[in-house]
N, C-alpha and C positions, 0 to 999 in steps of 0.2 A: 176537311180530314176525312180519309176513309179507315175503316176498320175492320179487320178481319172477323170471320166467326170465331177464330181461337183467341184473339185478344177480348173479344166481347164476351164469350163464356165465363172469363173469370169473375166478372160481378156477380154471378149467381152463387159464388161461394162467400161472399162476404155482405153483413147487413148494412143496408145505407146509413149515411151519417145525416143527422138533421139538423136543419138552421132553420132560422128565420127568414134571413136572407143570403142568398148566394150570388156573391158578385163574380162575373168571368172579366178578367183581364186585371193585372196587376201593374197599369200604367197610371197616369195622372186622372184619366176619369176614375178609374176603379177604385183606385185608393183615396181620390177625394170624397168620392161617394161614402167610402167606409168612414171618414173622418167625419162627415156630416151626420151619419147616421148615428154614431156613437154621440156626438155633440146633442142631437135631438133627443134618442131614446138610448142611454147607455146599456139598458137590459136587454137590448136586442141580440139575439145570437146572429151575429154576422161572420160568414165565412169568404175567403177569396181565392178562385184557382186562376193559374194560368200556366200556358203551355209552356213556358221558361220560367224565367226568376223574375224577381222585380226589376220593371224594365225593359223586359225583353224586347218589346217591340218599339215604335216611333218614340214612345215617351224616353226611353233611353238612350236615343239615338239623334235627336235635335239639337238643334244649335244653343239653348238657354235662354233666349230672348223672351222678357216678359214685356210686350209691348202693346200698344192700343190699337184698335181697328180689326181689319181683316187681313186678308191676302191683298186687296186694293186699297189704292189711295183714295182718301175721303171721296174727291170729286168722283171717281168712278163708282165707289160704292153708291153714291146719291143717283148717278143714273140707272145702275142696276135696280137699287131697291126703292129709291125714293127719298126724298130728306128727311122725313121723319124716321123712317126705320135704320136710315144710315147713322143717322145721330143716336138712335136708342142701341145700335151696336155699338158704336165707339164708347159711350157713356159704360155701357155694360161691361167692356174690357177694362176700363177706367177703374170700375169697380172692383173688377175682379184681382187687379194687383193692390189695390188699398186692403181689400179682405185678407189677402195673405199675409200684408204687413201687420193689419190688426189681429188676426187670430194667433200669430205666431212672434211677432214684433222683429223689427228690421236688425236688430242686434243678433239675436239669435238666429236667424237666418243667413245672417254675415257671418257667424262664426262656424255654423253648421252644414250651411249649403252654399258657400262662396257668394252670397247675393251681394250684389252692387247696384246701386242708382246711379249710373253714369250718363244716363240719358241715351238717345240713340239718333243717328243722322240719317236723313234721307237725300241721298247723293244725287247730282244731274250730272251724266255725261253728253247729252244733247240739249239745244236749245228749246227741243220740243219738250224734254225733261223738265227744264228749267220752266217753262211757262205753267205746266201741269202741276209741280210741286209749289212753286208759289202761288198758285190759285188755292190749292189745297191748305197751306199753311194759313193764308188769309182767311178761308172759310172757315177753319177751326179756331183760329185767334177770335174771332166774333162769336164762338162758343165758349170761350173761356180756357181753351185748352193753352197749355204752356210751350207754346212752339215758335221758333224764328228763324228768318232766311238770313243764311250768311253767304258773302261773296265768296269767289274762286280762291282771292288772293289769302282770306282768312281759313277757308278749308285746307287749302294745300299746306299753309303754313302750321295750323294747329296739328295735321295729322301727318305730316311730312309724305305727302301723296301727289302724284300727279295725275292730269287728265280730266280732272272733275270742274266744272262750271260753277259749282256752287251746292250749298244744300241746306235743308231744314233740318234744326235741330230738335227735338222732342224732350225736353228735359226731365220728365216724369216717369221716363220708361227704365226699366232694369235687366238684370241679368242674373242668371243663377245657374250652379251646379244640377242639372236635371235630375240625376240618379240619386245624389244627396237628398234633393227636395223630395222624390219619393219615399226613401228610407223615413225620412222625417214623418212625411204623412201617414205611413204606415205604424209608426212608433207612437203617434199621437192617435190610434184610433180604438183604444180601448182593448178590449178582450177579442177583437176580430182575428180570428186564425187564417195564416196563409197557407196553401198547399201548392208548391212550386212543382213544375213538370207534369202537370195534370190538363191535358188539353182536353176539352170538351167535343163530345162528338154527338150527343143526341139530348134534346130536352123536349120531354112528353108530359102530358097530363095524366093522373092516375087519382084514385079515390083518394089516396093520401095527400095528394097537392101535386106540387110539379117534380118531377123525377129527372135529375141530371146525372147523365153518366159522363165520366171522364177517362183518360187513361187507363187508371187503375182503380178506381172509387166510383161510387154512387151517391147521391145527394137527394135527399126530401127535403122539402121547402116550398113556403108559402109564396115567396117573391124571388123572382130572379132578374138581376141588373146584366145585361150585354152591356160591357164596355171595349169592347175589342175593335172598335173604330174600322180599320181598313179590311178586317177579317169578318165583319159582321153577317155579310150574305152568305159566309160560309155555315153560319147558325139558323138563319133562319131567309127565306128566298123574300121578304118583305123588303130587304136591303139591296136587292139586285141591281135597282134602277136608281139608286138613291145615294150608295157611297161606292167611290171609283178606287181602287186601290193604286196609289201612286208613288213612287219611288222618288226619294232625294240622295243627295252625294254630297259628301263633305270629307275635307283634308284639315289636318292640323300640322304647322311646321314644329321645327324646334324652336325652342324659347329663343327671344330676343328681347333688348331694352324695351322698356315701356313707350310706346308711340300712339297707338289706335285708340279710338273709341267705337262703340258699336254702330254698326251702319248698315244701311240697305242702299241697294241700287238697281237699275233698269226695271223700273216701276216695282220694286220689292220682291223682284224674281231672284236675286242675288244678295248674299247677307255675308257678314264677316265682322269678327270683333277678337280682341286680344283677352287670352284667360288670365287667370292670376297667378300662373307661372310662367307668363311671358310669350306662351306658344299663341300662334294666330291661326284662327278658325276660321275657314271659309266655305259657305254651302251655294248651292243653286244651279244654275246653266240648263236646268231641266228641259228649257225650250230648244236645246241645241241636239235633242234627241228623245223628242216627245213619245213615240211609240214605243221605245226599248224601256223607258221609264214608267209605264203602266203595266201591273200585276204583282204578284206577291213574293218575286225573287228580291232578296236583298244583296245580290252581286252589285260589285263594283262595276261601274261604266267608265272604260279606259278614256273614250272621247272626252266625256264631261270632265274627269280629273285632270285631262291635259287641258281645258280650256280653263279650270279653277287655278293651276299652277301658273299658267300665263297670265291671268287676270292679275295674281298679285306680283308677277315679275314687272308687268306693266305699268301698274299703279303705285308701287313701295317699293322705292330703291334700297330700302334696309332690308327687303326680303329677297332681294336676288342672289341666288346661288345658295340659299338656306334650304336644309334638308326638309323634306316631309316625313314628318314622324309616324301619323295615324291617317287611316284611309276608312271609310266605311259609308255604308248605305244605309237607309230606313223606309220602311213602306208605310206611308200617311194615307188616311182614308178621307177623300173628297168629296164632299157631298154634292148634290147638283147642283145647289144654288149658292154654295161658297161658304154657308154658317152652320151651326150645330144644330142638331135632331135631339129633342128629348120627348119622351113620351112611353107608350106602352103599346105591345105589338096588337093589332087589330085582331079581335077573335079570342085574345088571351090577355086580359088585363093584368096578370100576375107577372107577365115579362117586361120588364121596364128597359129602357135603354138610353144611352147617352154616348152620339157619335157624330162623325162628320166633322173634325175639327178644321180641316182643309188646311194644314201645315201652320195651325196657330194654336197649337193646344196649350201652351203655358198662358197665353191671352186669355183664354176661355174657361178651362175646365174647372178651376176650383169654384168658380162662380155658377157654371152651369149644373155641377155636381149638389149646389146648395138646392137649385130649382128641382132638380130630379128628386132630391129626398123630401122637399116641401110636396111633390106632386104623389110621391109613394105613401108618405104618413098623413097628410091633409089633404089632399086631391087638389091642390093648388094648381091652376091653369100655367104652363110655362110661358104663355104669351109667343112672343114673335119665333121662340125656339121650338114650338111645340111640330112634333113629326106631322102633325094632322095636315100641315100645310101641303104634303105630299099627296095628291089625289091619286087612289089604287086605279 
């Protein structure tokens, strides 16, 4: 963000608001942090600011999948990170899902946030995908994951689809209305105060503590939490080579009768599910126009939208000729190595961060925010998610 002299000068007319913790970002990471701060120490004065409203960014624009792992198949995760780290990441995301259910209850989340535990499919369209997905399912079964491979005939009969060669079904995965979840997190964050439409443009150290300037306000605090994911490098250059802003596209059809279960395909690049009102959501195909999908603009990409529509028509006869009711995009923060970063800024230990969710925010953030609060209040090391893994 750039700010004019005229805009900046108004801060001199108002005394700063004081807080124990100021959270920048009212998305999944920021509001989950507010929740855990209140649970660990309800006496903390916590304030939250965002350049928009709750769920303004990717947290309010995602597909609503609560799934395990990362954006890669477990077999690919193993190749990238090694067996032990890949297993830790998978188990951590399992714990993330169970934490949500344990803290709020399945029935409450179902009633207030449209939570459902329908499981999820990873579908194969090519013989190579069949081989990789079967291998992944087998390895995860050995680790106690509730997953099973099903044949082409079963999948096509189950979901009235065409063109898939089979798929692995992960029975424990869930889905949710992400914005309703965000509001539920905020409602359960004690006395935390939220200030919408307050974009942060400066964080500086003063004798009184950390001073944070926003669009029309000023805050003095001892701790700041950067929970801005894709936009983090705009607040501090530390994130410049670590978090890449990457856009995703989603379309939603008019309602149809129930027929579809949550699914991924194309090595988890593409994803689709049927919402509680019967609409079908599909997102992905970022690889069709990679260069244009990098950056901070949330514009609609016509090429990718065309491919999303064509995919639905090709694979699901029930959707042929159905109207597209909604189109949107969202800017995600992709970390340099594909999984989240938690820590404090080098040289400024009062500025903490929880970023880099790489299109898998619902799978990580409730649990990573718990780790962040443990770091803030007790000095506990966040382990494999520590931002210290990136050398300057």
